[in-house]
C-alpha positions as CSV (number, residue, x, y, z in Angstrom):
1,X,-11.2,10.1,13.2
2,X,-9.1,10.6,10.0
3,X,-8.5,7.3,8.2
4,X,-6.5,6.5,5.1
5,X,-4.6,3.9,3.2
6,X,-1.3,4.5,1.5
7,X,0.2,2.5,-1.4
8,X,4.0,2.6,-1.9
9,X,5.1,2.1,-5.5
10,X,8.6,1.3,-6.7
11,X,9.8,3.9,-9.2
12,X,12.8,1.9,-10.2
13,X,10.6,-0.6,-12.2
14,X,9.5,2.1,-14.7
15,X,6.0,0.5,-15.1
16,X,3.6,1.9,-17.6
17,X,0.6,3.9,-16.3
18,X,-1.7,1.0,-16.9
19,X,0.6,-1.6,-15.2
20,X,1.1,0.8,-12.2
21,X,-2.6,1.3,-11.8
22,X,-3.3,-2.4,-11.8
23,X,-0.6,-3.0,-9.2
24,X,-1.9,-0.2,-7.0
25,X,-5.4,-1.7,-7.3
26,X,-4.1,-5.2,-6.3
27,X,-2.4,-3.7,-3.2
28,X,-5.4,-1.6,-2.1
29,X,-7.9,-4.4,-2.5
30,X,-5.7,-7.0,-0.7
31,X,-5.0,-4.7,2.2
32,X,-8.7,-3.7,2.4
33,X,-9.7,-7.4,2.6
34,X,-7.2,-8.0,5.4
35,X,-8.5,-5.0,7.2
36,X,-12.1,-6.1,6.9
37,X,-11.1,-9.5,8.4
38,X,-8.9,-8.3,11.2
39,X,-10.1,-4.7,11.9
40,X,-13.7,-4.8,10.7
41,X,-14.9,-1.7,12.7
42,X,-12.0,0.4,11.3
43,X,-12.6,-0.9,7.8
44,X,-16.3,0.0,7.9
45,X,-15.5,3.5,9.2
46,X,-12.9,4.0,6.4
47,X,-15.4,2.8,3.8
48,X,-18.1,5.1,5.1
49,X,-15.9,8.2,4.9
50,X,-14.8,7.7,1.3
51,X,-11.8,5.2,1.4
52,X,-9.1,7.9,1.3
53,X,-5.9,6.6,-0.4
54,X,-2.5,8.2,-1.1
55,X,0.0,6.8,-3.6
56,X,3.6,7.4,-2.6
57,X,7.0,6.7,-4.3
58,X,9.8,4.5,-3.1
59,X,13.0,3.8,-4.9
60,X,13.5,0.0,-4.5
61,X,12.4,-3.4,-3.3
62,X,14.5,-2.8,-0.1
63,X,12.4,0.3,0.6
64,X,9.2,-1.7,0.3
65,X,10.5,-4.2,2.9
66,X,11.8,-1.5,5.2
67,X,8.4,0.2,5.3
68,X,6.5,-3.1,5.5
69,X,8.5,-3.9,8.7
70,X,7.9,-0.5,10.2
71,X,4.2,-0.7,9.5
72,X,3.9,-4.2,10.9
73,X,5.9,-3.1,14.0
74,X,3.2,-0.5,14.5
75,X,0.4,-3.1,14.2
76,X,-0.7,-1.8,10.8
77,X,-2.2,-4.0,8.1
78,X,0.1,-4.4,5.0
79,X,-0.2,-6.1,1.6
80,X,3.0,-6.6,-0.4
81,X,2.3,-7.3,-4.1
82,X,4.3,-9.6,-6.4
83,X,3.7,-9.5,-10.1
84,X,2.5,-12.6,-11.9
85,X,4.8,-11.9,-14.8
86,X,2.2,-11.9,-17.6
87,X,3.1,-8.5,-19.1
88,X,5.9,-6.0,-18.4
89,X,8.0,-7.3,-15.5
90,X,9.3,-10.7,-14.4
91,X,7.1,-13.0,-12.3
92,X,7.7,-12.6,-8.6
93,X,8.8,-8.9,-8.8
94,X,7.7,-7.0,-5.8
95,X,5.9,-3.9,-7.1
96,X,4.1,-2.1,-4.3
97,X,3.0,-2.2,-0.7
98,X,-0.3,-1.1,0.8
99,X,-0.5,0.1,4.4
100,X,-3.8,0.4,6.1
101,X,-6.5,1.6,6.2
102,X,-5.9,2.9,9.6
103,X,-5.5,6.2,11.5
104,X,-3.9,8.8,9.3
105,X,-1.4,10.0,12.0
106,X,-0.3,6.4,12.7
107,X,0.5,5.8,9.0
108,X,2.1,9.3,8.6
109,X,4.6,8.5,11.3
110,X,6.0,5.9,8.9
111,X,5.4,7.3,5.5
112,X,5.1,11.0,6.1
113,X,8.4,11.9,4.5
114,X,7.7,10.1,1.2
115,X,6.6,12.0,-1.9
116,X,3.4,11.5,-3.8
117,X,3.5,9.6,-7.1
């Protein structure tokens, strides 16, 4: 079984590399924790095979919400991240969305047309 997690990042925010890395990490960890709670067997398998992740670009907050809805409609775990506002962007700004971990083909049906960051 091929498993992965994807993290969608807003490119319109123009975050620095460090800020972007922190937001991606928040999303990945949050989704992994949800997965461990609700899909423990799948989470353990994903962890065992190396925790594959792909970071993809989206253009806007609206895109994040569109992909979040599509993922949830397909029974995928999601984690939508809002920034705390301590550094570069205003508090409450939606920065990224993690989907999965789950079956790669199930995630690719939703995010397969997006480009890598």
